[in-house]
N, CA and C atoms as an extended XYZ file, in Angstrom:
567
Properties=species:S:1:pos:R:3:atomname:S:1:resname:S:1:resid:I:1 pbc="F F F"
N       -42.904      114.667      -58.604 N   MET     1
C       -41.613      114.740      -57.932 CA  MET     1
C       -41.167      113.357      -57.460 C   MET     1
N       -42.113      112.579      -56.939 N   GLU     2
C       -41.775      111.236      -56.458 CA  GLU     2
C       -41.296      110.354      -57.603 C   GLU     2
N       -41.852      110.568      -58.774 N   LYS     3
C       -41.451      109.793      -59.958 CA  LYS     3
C       -39.958      110.009      -60.241 C   LYS     3
N       -39.506      111.254      -60.186 N   TYR     4
C       -38.093      111.558      -60.444 CA  TYR     4
C       -37.186      110.999      -59.346 C   TYR     4
N       -37.687      111.038      -58.128 N   PHE     5
C       -36.921      110.473      -57.015 CA  PHE     5
C       -36.752      108.960      -57.191 C   PHE     5
N       -37.813      108.269      -57.633 N   ARG     6
C       -37.725      106.821      -57.882 CA  ARG     6
C       -36.774      106.515      -59.033 C   ARG     6
N       -36.811      107.326      -60.074 N   ILE     7
C       -35.911      107.123      -61.218 CA  ILE     7
C       -34.460      107.310      -60.773 C   ILE     7
N       -34.197      108.364      -60.001 N   ALA     8
C       -32.835      108.613      -59.500 CA  ALA     8
C       -32.383      107.474      -58.591 C   ALA     8
N       -33.288      106.996      -57.725 N   ALA     9
C       -32.951      105.874      -56.831 CA  ALA     9
C       -32.642      104.626      -57.650 C   ALA     9
N       -33.375      104.404      -58.716 N   GLY    10
C       -33.122      103.246      -59.571 CA  GLY    10
C       -31.780      103.319      -60.270 C   GLY    10
N       -31.455      104.498      -60.769 N   ILE    11
C       -30.160      104.677      -61.457 CA  ILE    11
C       -29.008      104.489      -60.469 C   ILE    11
N       -29.106      105.131      -59.304 N   ILE    12
C       -28.057      105.000      -58.288 CA  ILE    12
C       -27.949      103.549      -57.819 C   ILE    12
N       -29.090      102.894      -57.592 N   GLY    13
C       -29.077      101.490      -57.179 CA  GLY    13
C       -28.419      100.601      -58.213 C   GLY    13
N       -28.725      100.823      -59.494 N   PHE    14
C       -28.122      100.034      -60.564 CA  PHE    14
C       -26.609      100.230      -60.599 C   PHE    14
N       -26.184      101.481      -60.463 N   ILE    15
C       -24.744      101.770      -60.472 CA  ILE    15
C       -24.053      101.083      -59.299 C   ILE    15
N       -24.641      101.144      -58.103 N   LEU    16
C       -24.042      100.498      -56.927 CA  LEU    16
C       -23.949       98.990      -57.094 C   LEU    16
N       -24.987       98.369      -57.624 N   VAL    17
C       -24.950       96.920      -57.858 CA  VAL    17
C       -23.891       96.590      -58.903 C   VAL    17
N       -23.815       97.376      -59.969 N   LEU    18
C       -22.826       97.144      -61.021 CA  LEU    18
C       -21.402       97.271      -60.475 C   LEU    18
N       -21.135       98.323      -59.697 N   VAL    19
C       -19.808       98.511      -59.100 CA  VAL    19
C       -19.474       97.352      -58.167 C   VAL    19
N       -20.448       96.892      -57.404 N   SER    20
C       -20.220       95.776      -56.480 CA  SER    20
C       -19.864       94.497      -57.223 C   SER    20
N       -20.599       94.201      -58.278 N   VAL    21
C       -20.333       92.979      -59.045 CA  VAL    21
C       -18.965       93.063      -59.719 C   VAL    21
N       -18.660       94.202      -60.297 N   ILE    22
C       -17.354       94.373      -60.941 CA  ILE    22
C       -16.246       94.295      -59.894 C   ILE    22
N       -16.436       94.929      -58.751 N   GLY    23
C       -15.432       94.915      -57.692 CA  GLY    23
C       -15.163       93.540      -57.124 C   GLY    23
N       -16.204       92.700      -57.065 N   MET    24
C       -16.031       91.336      -56.554 CA  MET    24
C       -15.304       90.440      -57.549 C   MET    24
N       -15.577       90.647      -58.818 N   ASN    25
C       -15.099       89.709      -59.830 CA  ASN    25
C       -13.843       90.151      -60.563 C   ASN    25
N       -13.462       91.377      -60.422 N   ASN    26
C       -12.295       91.878      -61.146 CA  ASN    26
C       -11.219       92.311      -60.171 C   ASN    26
N       -10.009       92.133      -60.577 N   GLU    27
C        -8.896       92.632      -59.772 CA  GLU    27
C        -8.028       93.511      -60.650 C   GLU    27
N        -7.472       94.491      -60.018 N   LEU    28
C        -6.543       95.397      -60.670 CA  LEU    28
C        -5.148       94.845      -60.399 C   LEU    28
N        -4.340       94.696      -61.438 N   SER    29
C        -3.010       94.137      -61.225 CA  SER    29
C        -2.034       94.717      -62.240 C   SER    29
N        -0.756       94.622      -61.882 N   ASP    30
C         0.308       95.072      -62.762 CA  ASP    30
C         1.601       94.414      -62.296 C   ASP    30
N         2.593       94.377      -63.157 N   SER    31
C         3.898       93.824      -62.787 CA  SER    31
C         4.961       94.423      -63.704 C   SER    31
N         6.200       94.336      -63.237 N   ASP    32
C         7.302       94.867      -64.028 CA  ASP    32
C         8.614       94.369      -63.441 C   ASP    32
N         9.690       94.552      -64.183 N   GLU    33
C        11.037       94.266      -63.705 CA  GLU    33
C        11.826       95.556      -63.800 C   GLU    33
N        12.498       95.922      -62.716 N   VAL    34
C        13.290       97.150      -62.692 CA  VAL    34
C        14.720       96.824      -62.290 C   VAL    34
N        15.646       97.666      -62.706 N   GLN    35
C        17.040       97.535      -62.314 CA  GLN    35
C        17.294       98.451      -61.130 C   GLN    35
N        17.951       97.943      -60.118 N   THR    36
C        18.315       98.755      -58.974 CA  THR    36
C        19.778       98.508      -58.663 C   THR    36
N        20.335       99.272      -57.739 N   MET    37
C        21.749       99.115      -57.447 CA  MET    37
C        22.011       99.308      -55.963 C   MET    37
N        23.146       98.798      -55.548 N   LEU    38
C        23.639       99.039      -54.199 CA  LEU    38
C        24.573      100.229      -54.259 C   LEU    38
N        24.530      101.107      -53.260 N   PRO    39
C        25.491      102.210      -53.247 CA  PRO    39
C        26.912      101.670      -53.060 C   PRO    39
N        27.914      102.350      -53.615 N   PRO    40
C        29.282      101.880      -53.442 CA  PRO    40
C        29.761      102.072      -52.009 C   PRO    40
N        30.620      101.189      -51.568 N   CYS    41
C        31.239      101.324      -50.244 CA  CYS    41
C        32.429      102.276      -50.352 C   CYS    41
N        32.717      102.970      -49.273 N   GLU    42
C        33.904      103.823      -49.210 CA  GLU    42
C        35.007      103.046      -48.505 C   GLU    42
N        36.220      103.142      -49.036 N   VAL    43
C        37.365      102.449      -48.447 CA  VAL    43
C        38.373      103.486      -47.993 C   VAL    43
N        38.659      103.475      -46.689 N   ASP    44
C        39.695      104.337      -46.115 CA  ASP    44
C        40.923      103.450      -45.953 C   ASP    44
N        41.999      103.779      -46.657 N   ASP    45
C        43.169      102.914      -46.707 CA  ASP    45
C        43.860      102.716      -45.366 C   ASP    45
N        43.647      103.568      -44.416 N   GLY    46
C        44.279      103.401      -43.109 CA  GLY    46
C        45.767      103.704      -43.179 C   GLY    46
N        46.548      103.010      -42.364 N   VAL    47
C        47.999      103.203      -42.309 CA  VAL    47
C        48.635      102.501      -43.512 C   VAL    47
N        49.413      103.230      -44.336 N   PRO    48
C        49.961      102.623      -45.552 CA  PRO    48
C        50.953      101.495      -45.278 C   PRO    48
N        51.530      101.428      -44.107 N   ILE    49
C        52.535      100.404      -43.827 CA  ILE    49
C        51.885       99.042      -43.591 C   ILE    49
N        50.701       99.022      -43.013 N   LEU    50
C        50.045       97.763      -42.656 CA  LEU    50
C        49.059       97.344      -43.742 C   LEU    50
N        49.359       96.253      -44.451 N   PRO    51
C        48.409       95.786      -45.469 CA  PRO    51
C        47.142       95.249      -44.793 C   PRO    51
N        45.998       95.477      -45.443 N   GLY    52
C        44.728       94.998      -44.913 CA  GLY    52
C        44.186       95.868      -43.794 C   GLY    52
N        44.758       97.043      -43.594 N   ASP    53
C        44.337       97.928      -42.511 CA  ASP    53
C        43.251       98.902      -42.965 C   ASP    53
N        42.677       98.672      -44.168 N   GLU    54
C        41.679       99.599      -44.666 CA  GLU    54
C        40.350       99.411      -43.904 C   GLU    54
N        39.605      100.499      -43.867 N   GLU    55
C        38.302      100.485      -43.222 CA  GLU    55
C        37.250      100.670      -44.302 C   GLU    55
N        36.299       99.745      -44.379 N   VAL    56
C        35.246       99.777      -45.392 CA  VAL    56
C        33.962      100.282      -44.741 C   VAL    56
N        33.365      101.308      -45.338 N   THR    57
C        32.084      101.836      -44.865 CA  THR    57
C        31.073      101.689      -45.985 C   THR    57
N        30.036      100.917      -45.729 N   CYS    58
C        28.995      100.702      -46.736 CA  CYS    58
C        27.706      101.404      -46.317 C   CYS    58
N        26.872      101.662      -47.300 N   TYR    59
C        25.639      102.414      -47.088 CA  TYR    59
C        24.444      101.637      -47.615 C   TYR    59
N        23.280      102.122      -47.235 N   TRP    60
C        22.041      101.651      -47.822 CA  TRP    60
C        21.596      102.700      -48.835 C   TRP    60
N        20.954      102.258      -49.884 N   GLY    61
C        20.429      103.180      -50.886 CA  GLY    61
C        18.919      103.275      -50.773 C   GLY    61
N        18.391      104.492      -50.774 N   MET    62
C        16.942      104.712      -50.697 CA  MET    62
C        16.492      105.419      -51.965 C   MET    62
N        15.352      105.009      -52.491 N   SER    63
C        14.850      105.586      -53.740 CA  SER    63
C        14.452      107.043      -53.569 C   SER    63
N        14.648      107.810      -54.617 N   VAL    64
C        14.203      109.197      -54.650 CA  VAL    64
C        12.690      109.225      -54.868 C   VAL    64
N        12.210      108.315      -55.708 N   GLU    65
C        10.791      108.258      -56.014 CA  GLU    65
C        10.006      107.794      -54.789 C   GLU    65
N         8.851      108.385      -54.624 N   ILE    66
C         7.964      108.024      -53.521 CA  ILE    66
C         6.816      107.197      -54.069 C   ILE    66
N         6.535      106.092      -53.420 N   LEU    67
C         5.366      105.283      -53.743 CA  LEU    67
C         4.236      105.749      -52.838 C   LEU    67
N         3.199      106.336      -53.432 N   GLU    68
C         2.078      106.834      -52.643 CA  GLU    68
C         0.902      105.881      -52.765 C   GLU    68
N         0.451      105.380      -51.628 N   ILE    69
C        -0.750      104.556      -51.566 CA  ILE    69
C        -1.875      105.488      -51.116 C   ILE    69
N        -2.852      105.776      -51.990 N   PRO    70
C        -3.888      106.751      -51.642 CA  PRO    70
C        -4.825      106.241      -50.549 C   PRO    70
N        -5.497      107.164      -49.899 N   ALA    71
C        -6.420      106.827      -48.806 CA  ALA    71
C        -7.541      105.907      -49.285 C   ALA    71
N        -7.908      105.984      -50.556 N   GLU    72
C        -8.974      105.132      -51.092 CA  GLU    72
C        -8.597      103.657      -51.064 C   GLU    72
N        -7.318      103.363      -50.967 N   ALA    73
C        -6.863      101.970      -50.952 CA  ALA    73
C        -7.317      101.236      -49.696 C   ALA    73
N        -7.814      101.951      -48.708 N   ILE    74
C        -8.318      101.313      -47.493 CA  ILE    74
C        -9.514      100.414      -47.823 C   ILE    74
N       -10.196      100.697      -48.926 N   ALA    75
C       -11.361       99.905      -49.325 CA  ALA    75
C       -10.976       98.668      -50.134 C   ALA    75
N        -9.688       98.467      -50.353 N   ALA    76
C        -9.245       97.353      -51.192 CA  ALA    76
C        -8.287       96.441      -50.430 C   ALA    76
N        -8.257       95.195      -50.859 N   ASP    77
C        -7.230       94.260      -50.410 CA  ASP    77
C        -6.109       94.351      -51.439 C   ASP    77
N        -4.979       94.907      -51.028 N   VAL    78
C        -3.839       95.102      -51.931 CA  VAL    78
C        -2.699       94.207      -51.449 C   VAL    78
N        -2.124       93.448      -52.374 N   VAL    79
C        -0.979       92.599      -52.065 CA  VAL    79
C         0.122       92.919      -53.074 C   VAL    79
N         1.315       93.243      -52.549 N   VAL    80
C         2.464       93.554      -53.388 CA  VAL    80
C         3.514       92.469      -53.164 C   VAL    80
N         3.969       91.836      -54.241 N   ASP    81
C         5.027       90.829      -54.174 CA  ASP    81
C         6.263       91.381      -54.874 C   ASP    81
N         7.391       91.350      -54.172 N   ILE    82
C         8.661       91.834      -54.707 CA  ILE    82
C         9.671       90.706      -54.567 C   ILE    82
N        10.427       90.440      -55.626 N   SER    83
C        11.425       89.369      -55.559 CA  SER    83
C        12.667       89.746      -56.352 C   SER    83
N        13.804       89.119      -55.991 N   TRP    84
C        15.082       89.337      -56.663 CA  TRP    84
C        15.932       88.093      -56.456 C   TRP    84
N        16.856       87.860      -57.392 N   ASP    85
C        17.687       86.655      -57.358 CA  ASP    85
C        19.116       86.911      -56.900 C   ASP    85
N        19.536       88.132      -56.780 N   LYS    86
C        20.919       88.457      -56.423 CA  LYS    86
C        21.205       88.039      -54.981 C   LYS    86
N        22.297       87.306      -54.787 N   GLN    87
C        22.708       86.865      -53.455 CA  GLN    87
C        23.307       88.016      -52.657 C   GLN    87
N        23.172       87.955      -51.344 N   ASP    88
C        23.787       88.890      -50.403 CA  ASP    88
C        23.318       90.330      -50.551 C   ASP    88
N        22.140       90.536      -51.142 N   VAL    89
C        21.522       91.857      -51.176 CA  VAL    89
C        20.091       91.731      -50.665 C   VAL    89
N        19.511       92.841      -50.282 N   TRP    90
C        18.139       92.822      -49.802 CA  TRP    90
C        17.423       94.097      -50.214 C   TRP    90
N        16.104       94.038      -50.160 N   ILE    91
C        15.235       95.177      -50.431 CA  ILE    91
C        14.359       95.368      -49.199 C   ILE    91
N        14.071       96.607      -48.871 N   GLY    92
C        13.165       96.919      -47.772 CA  GLY    92
C        12.257       98.069      -48.153 C   GLY    92
N        11.229       98.270      -47.353 N   ILE    93
C        10.283       99.362      -47.568 CA  ILE    93
C        10.254      100.189      -46.292 C   ILE    93
N        10.383      101.508      -46.456 N   ALA    94
C        10.406      102.419      -45.313 CA  ALA    94
C         9.442      103.571      -45.568 C   ALA    94
N         9.020      104.220      -44.506 N   ASN    95
C         8.217      105.431      -44.667 CA  ASN    95
C         9.049      106.472      -45.406 C   ASN    95
N         8.410      107.219      -46.286 N   ALA    96
C         9.114      108.163      -47.159 CA  ALA    96
C         9.820      109.277      -46.403 C   ALA    96
N         9.366      109.585      -45.222 N   ASP    97
C         9.954      110.712      -44.494 CA  ASP    97
C        11.257      110.369      -43.769 C   ASP    97
N        11.768      109.174      -43.929 N   GLN    98
C        12.982      108.764      -43.221 CA  GLN    98
C        14.273      109.141      -43.955 C   GLN    98
N        14.264      110.212      -44.698 N   ILE    99
C        15.454      110.636      -45.436 CA  ILE    99
C        16.304      111.627      -44.650 C   ILE    99
N        15.916      111.935      -43.416 N   GLU   100
C        16.618      112.963      -42.640 CA  GLU   100
C        18.091      112.648      -42.394 C   GLU   100
N        18.471      111.371      -42.310 N   ASN   101
C        19.872      110.996      -42.091 CA  ASN   101
C        20.593      110.667      -43.398 C   ASN   101
N        19.921      110.851      -44.510 N   CYS   102
C        20.457      110.416      -45.801 CA  CYS   102
C        20.933      111.615      -46.620 C   CYS   102
N        21.829      111.330      -47.556 N   GLU   103
C        22.373      112.364      -48.428 CA  GLU   103
C        21.977      112.060      -49.863 C   GLU   103
N        21.433      113.057      -50.549 N   LEU   104
C        21.007      112.886      -51.930 CA  LEU   104
C        22.218      112.746      -52.838 C   LEU   104
N        22.283      111.643      -53.567 N   LYS   105
C        23.309      111.441      -54.594 CA  LYS   105
C        22.636      111.701      -55.938 C   LYS   105
N        23.196      111.220      -57.028 N   ASN   106
C        22.631      111.487      -58.352 CA  ASN   106
C        21.174      111.072      -58.478 C   ASN   106
N        20.894      109.793      -58.260 N   ASP   107
C        19.534      109.305      -58.459 CA  ASP   107
C        19.058      108.414      -57.311 C   ASP   107
N        19.619      108.608      -56.127 N   TYR   108
C        19.193      107.873      -54.934 CA  TYR   108
C        19.685      108.612      -53.696 C   TYR   108
N        19.170      108.225      -52.549 N   TYR   109
C        19.669      108.738      -51.278 CA  TYR   109
C        20.634      107.718      -50.696 C   TYR   109
N        21.784      108.185      -50.233 N   GLU   110
C        22.765      107.338      -49.565 CA  GLU   110
C        22.546      107.487      -48.057 C   GLU   110
N        22.279      106.352      -47.387 N   CYS   111
C        21.927      106.380      -45.972 CA  CYS   111
C        22.900      105.516      -45.171 C   CYS   111
N        23.344      105.994      -44.012 N   PRO   112
C        24.170      105.138      -43.156 CA  PRO   112
C        23.397      103.870      -42.784 C   PRO   112
N        24.129      102.766      -42.654 N   LYS   113
C        23.496      101.501      -42.270 CA  LYS   113
C        22.754      101.677      -40.949 C   LYS   113
N        21.641      100.993      -40.816 N   ASP   114
C        20.827      100.977      -39.601 CA  ASP   114
C        20.256      102.343      -39.224 C   ASP   114
N        20.219      103.288      -40.158 N   SER   115
C        19.640      104.601      -39.858 CA  SER   115
C        18.173      104.692      -40.267 C   SER   115
N        17.653      103.630      -40.869 N   ILE   116
C        16.285      103.612      -41.375 CA  ILE   116
C        15.539      102.446      -40.736 C   ILE   116
N        14.317      102.693      -40.325 N   THR   117
C        13.460      101.634      -39.790 CA  THR   117
C        12.599      101.098      -40.922 C   THR   117
N        12.733       99.822      -41.189 N   MET   118
C        11.951       99.187      -42.254 CA  MET   118
C        10.568       98.825      -41.727 C   MET   118
N         9.561       99.016      -42.585 N   ILE   119
C         8.233       98.546      -42.214 CA  ILE   119
C         7.943       97.180      -42.832 C   ILE   119
N         8.749       96.831      -43.842 N   GLU   120
C         8.620       95.520      -44.476 CA  GLU   120
C         9.942       95.196      -45.155 C   GLU   120
N        10.294       93.924      -45.203 N   GLY   121
C        11.531       93.500      -45.841 CA  GLY   121
C        12.740       93.874      -45.006 C   GLY   121
N        13.854       94.114      -45.672 N   GLY   122
C        15.078       94.474      -44.980 CA  GLY   122
C        16.080       93.347      -45.015 C   GLY   122
N        16.984       93.329      -44.059 N   GLN   123
C        18.117       92.415      -44.075 CA  GLN   123
C        17.719       90.942      -43.993 C   GLN   123
N        16.557       90.628      -43.479 N   ASP   124
C        16.118       89.231      -43.369 CA  ASP   124
C        15.096       88.855      -44.431 C   ASP   124
N        15.020       89.589      -45.517 N   SER   125
C        13.959       89.359      -46.503 CA  SER   125
C        14.190       88.163      -47.416 C   SER   125
N        15.410       87.652      -47.541 N   ASN   126
C        15.700       86.418      -48.282 CA  ASN   126
C        15.138       86.370      -49.703 C   ASN   126
N        15.293       87.428      -50.440 N   GLY   127
C        14.941       87.400      -51.856 CA  GLY   127
C        13.501       87.678      -52.194 C   GLY   127
N        12.655       87.946      -51.205 N   GLN   128
C        11.274       88.278      -51.538 CA  GLN   128
C        10.580       89.012      -50.395 C   GLN   128
N         9.593       89.796      -50.779 N   ILE   129
C         8.751       90.517      -49.832 CA  ILE   129
C         7.309       90.332      -50.270 C   ILE   129
N         6.440       90.005      -49.341 N   ASN   130
C         4.995       89.988      -49.563 CA  ASN   130
C         4.417       91.044      -48.638 C   ASN   130
N         3.877       92.118      -49.216 N   TRP   131
C         3.497       93.296      -48.451 CA  TRP   131
C         2.049       93.661      -48.717 C   TRP   131
N         1.301       93.942      -47.668 N   SER   132
C        -0.064       94.466      -47.769 CA  SER   132
C        -0.042       95.905      -47.272 C   SER   132
N         0.135       96.864      -48.180 N   PRO   133
C         0.335       98.251      -47.769 CA  PRO   133
C        -0.917       98.915      -47.215 C   PRO   133
N        -0.685       99.870      -46.352 N   GLU   134
C        -1.704      100.769      -45.842 CA  GLU   134
C        -1.522      102.103      -46.581 C   GLU   134
N        -2.536      102.952      -46.597 N   PRO   135
C        -2.346      104.261      -47.231 CA  PRO   135
C        -1.174      105.018      -46.600 C   PRO   135
N        -0.389      105.672      -47.427 N   GLY   136
C         0.764      106.432      -46.958 CA  GLY   136
C         1.775      106.612      -48.074 C   GLY   136
N         2.937      107.163      -47.722 N   GLU   137
C         4.015      107.385      -48.685 CA  GLU   137
C         5.222      106.557      -48.271 C   GLU   137
N         5.797      105.840      -49.230 N   TYR   138
C         6.873      104.898      -48.950 CA  TYR   138
C         8.019      105.080      -49.939 C   TYR   138
N         9.190      104.592      -49.524 N   ARG   139
C        10.368      104.530      -50.404 CA  ARG   139
C        10.974      103.134      -50.281 C   ARG   139
N        11.632      102.712      -51.342 N   PHE   140
C        12.316      101.429      -51.332 CA  PHE   140
C        13.769      101.630      -50.921 C   PHE   140
N        14.303      100.664      -50.182 N   VAL   141
C        15.667      100.723      -49.671 CA  VAL   141
C        16.380       99.455      -50.130 C   VAL   141
N        17.654       99.576      -50.526 N   ALA   142
C        18.463       98.418      -50.933 CA  ALA   142
C        19.757       98.419      -50.134 C   ALA   142
N        20.204       97.241      -49.780 N   GLY   143
C        21.461       97.105      -49.050 CA  GLY   143
C        22.047       95.731      -49.288 C   GLY   143
N        23.238       95.508      -48.743 N   GLY   144
C        23.894       94.220      -48.900 CA  GLY   144
C        25.012       94.061      -47.902 C   GLY   144
N        25.812       93.042      -48.115 N   GLU   145
C        26.947       92.797      -47.235 CA  GLU   145
C        27.986       93.899      -47.382 C   GLU   145
N        28.783       94.080      -46.334 N   ASP   146
C        29.794       95.147      -46.352 CA  ASP   146
C        30.847       94.966      -47.438 C   ASP   146
N        31.001       93.773      -47.954 N   THR   147
C        32.005       93.541      -48.986 CA  THR   147
C        31.491       93.905      -50.374 C   THR   147
N        30.239       94.252      -50.474 N   GLN   148
C        29.661       94.542      -51.777 CA  GLN   148
C        30.123       95.902      -52.276 C   GLN   148
N        30.419       95.979      -53.549 N   SER   149
C        30.685       97.270      -54.185 CA  SER   149
C        29.465       97.603      -55.029 C   SER   149
N        29.546       98.673      -55.782 N   LEU   150
C        28.423       99.081      -56.607 CA  LEU   150
C        28.013       97.939      -57.529 C   LEU   150
N        26.779       97.503      -57.397 N   GLN   151
C        26.286       96.405      -58.213 CA  GLN   151
C        24.848       96.677      -58.607 C   GLN   151
N        24.501       96.294      -59.814 N   GLN   152
C        23.115       96.379      -60.259 CA  GLN   152
C        22.501       94.992      -60.199 C   GLN   152
N        21.202       94.961      -59.930 N   PHE   153
C        20.481       93.697      -59.956 CA  PHE   153
C        19.025       93.960      -60.310 C   PHE   153
N        18.343       92.916      -60.768 N   SER   154
C        16.949       93.024      -61.205 CA  SER   154
C        16.012       92.744      -60.040 C   SER   154
N        14.948       93.537      -59.985 N   VAL   155
C        13.900       93.348      -58.988 CA  VAL   155
C        12.582       93.211      -59.735 C   VAL   155
N        11.859       92.141      -59.455 N   ASN   156
C        10.543       91.928      -60.048 CA  ASN   156
C         9.480       92.310      -59.030 C   ASN   156
N         8.451       92.990      -59.487 N   TRP   157
C         7.356       93.345      -58.592 CA  TRP   157
C         6.027       93.126      -59.304 C   TRP   157
N         5.021       92.855      -58.510 N   GLU   158
C         3.660       92.767      -59.021 CA  GLU   158
C         2.702       93.078      -57.883 C   GLU   158
N         1.537       93.569      -58.250 N   TYR   159
C         0.522       93.816      -57.236 CA  TYR   159
C        -0.834       93.378      -57.753 C   TYR   159
N        -1.716       93.082      -56.813 N   GLU   160
C        -3.107       92.757      -57.104 CA  GLU   160
C        -3.966       93.501      -56.103 C   GLU   160
N        -5.071       94.058      -56.578 N   ALA   161
C        -5.986       94.782      -55.700 CA  ALA   161
C        -7.422       94.403      -56.047 C   ALA   161
N        -8.191       94.090      -55.036 N   THR   162
C        -9.619       93.819      -55.187 CA  THR   162
C       -10.360       94.555      -54.077 C   THR   162
N       -11.623       94.866      -54.324 N   LEU   163
C       -12.414       95.507      -53.280 CA  LEU   163
C       -12.637       94.544      -52.125 C   LEU   163
N       -12.592       95.055      -50.910 N   LYS   164
C       -12.827       94.232      -49.720 CA  LYS   164
C       -14.301       93.832      -49.668 C   LYS   164
N       -14.564       92.634      -49.173 N   SER   165
C       -15.945       92.173      -49.074 CA  SER   165
C       -16.739       93.035      -48.108 C   SER   165
N       -16.078       93.625      -47.119 N   GLY   166
C       -16.750       94.521      -46.189 CA  GLY   166
C       -17.229       95.808      -46.856 C   GLY   166
N       -16.737       96.090      -48.046 N   VAL   167
C       -17.184       97.247      -48.818 CA  VAL   167
C       -18.193       96.804      -49.870 C   VAL   167
N       -17.922       95.676      -50.522 N   VAL   168
C       -18.756       95.208      -51.624 CA  VAL   168
C       -20.155       94.831      -51.148 C   VAL   168
N       -20.250       94.095      -50.059 N   ILE   169
C       -21.560       93.605      -49.602 CA  ILE   169
C       -22.491       94.757      -49.214 C   ILE   169
N       -22.052       95.732      -48.396 N   PRO   170
C       -22.964       96.852      -48.105 CA  PRO   170
C       -23.363       97.651      -49.349 C   PRO   170
N       -22.411       97.850      -50.284 N   LEU   171
C       -22.754       98.548      -51.527 CA  LEU   171
C       -23.819       97.797      -52.306 C   LEU   171
N       -23.678       96.485      -52.385 N   MET   172
C       -24.645       95.684      -53.122 CA  MET   172
C       -26.016       95.720      -52.441 C   MET   172
N       -26.034       95.596      -51.118 N   LEU   173
C       -27.306       95.625      -50.393 CA  LEU   173
C       -27.997       96.984      -50.546 C   LEU   173
N       -27.232       98.053      -50.452 N   LEU   174
C       -27.796       99.386      -50.638 CA  LEU   174
C       -28.324       99.554      -52.057 C   LEU   174
N       -27.548       99.101      -53.036 N   GLY   175
C       -27.983       99.182      -54.426 CA  GLY   175
C       -29.243       98.385      -54.685 C   GLY   175
N       -29.326       97.181      -54.134 N   LEU   176
C       -30.529       96.359      -54.303 CA  LEU   176
C       -31.731       96.998      -53.619 C   LEU   176
N       -31.521       97.592      -52.450 N   ALA   177
C       -32.621       98.270      -51.753 CA  ALA   177
C       -33.141       99.447      -52.571 C   ALA   177
N       -32.235      100.230      -53.168 N   LEU   178
C       -32.657      101.355      -53.997 CA  LEU   178
C       -33.382      100.875      -55.257 C   LEU   178
N       -32.879       99.807      -55.860 N   LEU   179
C       -33.572       99.244      -57.024 CA  LEU   179
C       -34.958       98.727      -56.644 C   LEU   179
N       -35.047       98.018      -55.526 N   PHE   180
C       -36.322       97.485      -55.051 CA  PHE   180
C       -37.307       98.637      -54.827 C   PHE   180
N       -36.843       99.703      -54.163 N   TYR   181
C       -37.690      100.873      -53.921 CA  TYR   181
C       -38.143      101.483      -55.244 C   TYR   181
N       -37.213      101.621      -56.186 N   SER   182
C       -37.517      102.251      -57.461 CA  SER   182
C       -38.556      101.477      -58.259 C   SER   182
N       -38.451      100.168      -58.249 N   ILE   183
C       -39.331       99.333      -59.066 CA  ILE   183
C       -40.665       99.059      -58.370 C   ILE   183
N       -40.622       98.761      -57.104 N   PHE   184
C       -41.824       98.278      -56.436 CA  PHE   184
C       -42.505       99.319      -55.553 C   PHE   184
N       -42.078      100.540      -55.517 N   ARG   185
C       -42.675      101.579      -54.661 CA  ARG   185
C       -44.138      101.779      -54.977 C   ARG   185
N       -44.469      101.902      -56.237 N   LYS   186
C       -45.845      102.134      -56.666 CA  LYS   186
C       -46.734      100.933      -56.351 C   LYS   186
N       -46.185       99.726      -56.512 N   ILE   187
C       -46.971       98.510      -56.333 CA  ILE   187
C       -47.277       98.249      -54.859 C   ILE   187
N       -46.263       98.374      -54.007 N   LEU   188
C       -46.405       97.989      -52.588 CA  LEU   188
C       -47.028       99.086      -51.731 C   LEU   188
N       -46.813      100.341      -52.055 N   PHE   189
C       -47.288      101.405      -51.165 CA  PHE   189
C       -48.346      102.233      -51.811 C   PHE   189
């Protein structure tokens, strides 16, 4: 019975050491370019006699799609970089449940300005966001100046994820201990 226990400990130890080495030396990454848009502003013409008396109401657009960061991501260092070149527009990230004040349009939620709390990015993002997400569900938000009408623009994103050293080192030590036990148990004890 002890022989099988040592063999199992050796296999598990080898797997833990292998996962640790791969986790330290490899990173998971991806990137893409997507098209996004600003919701159109509504123009209320006001009194027809007075030119320039129109009232412009602009909105923020929130994605229908939810970005889910799984709980397992707590063991990784994840960095997300988002950038865009369009002037006078911004991108933000909000918790997915903030759609209560928003109205579903064709392929996005239309939200009144300042009705969403951003956790990253937003009106001061200046063309880029560097975000280290925590596990949870998120949506992307786009907005711009009140003079903006419906406009499309390109957004580039990329992410990199590696295992945290606080996870890799204990896994490696445990794996080495199991391997040591498996190989040297008979010799030392």
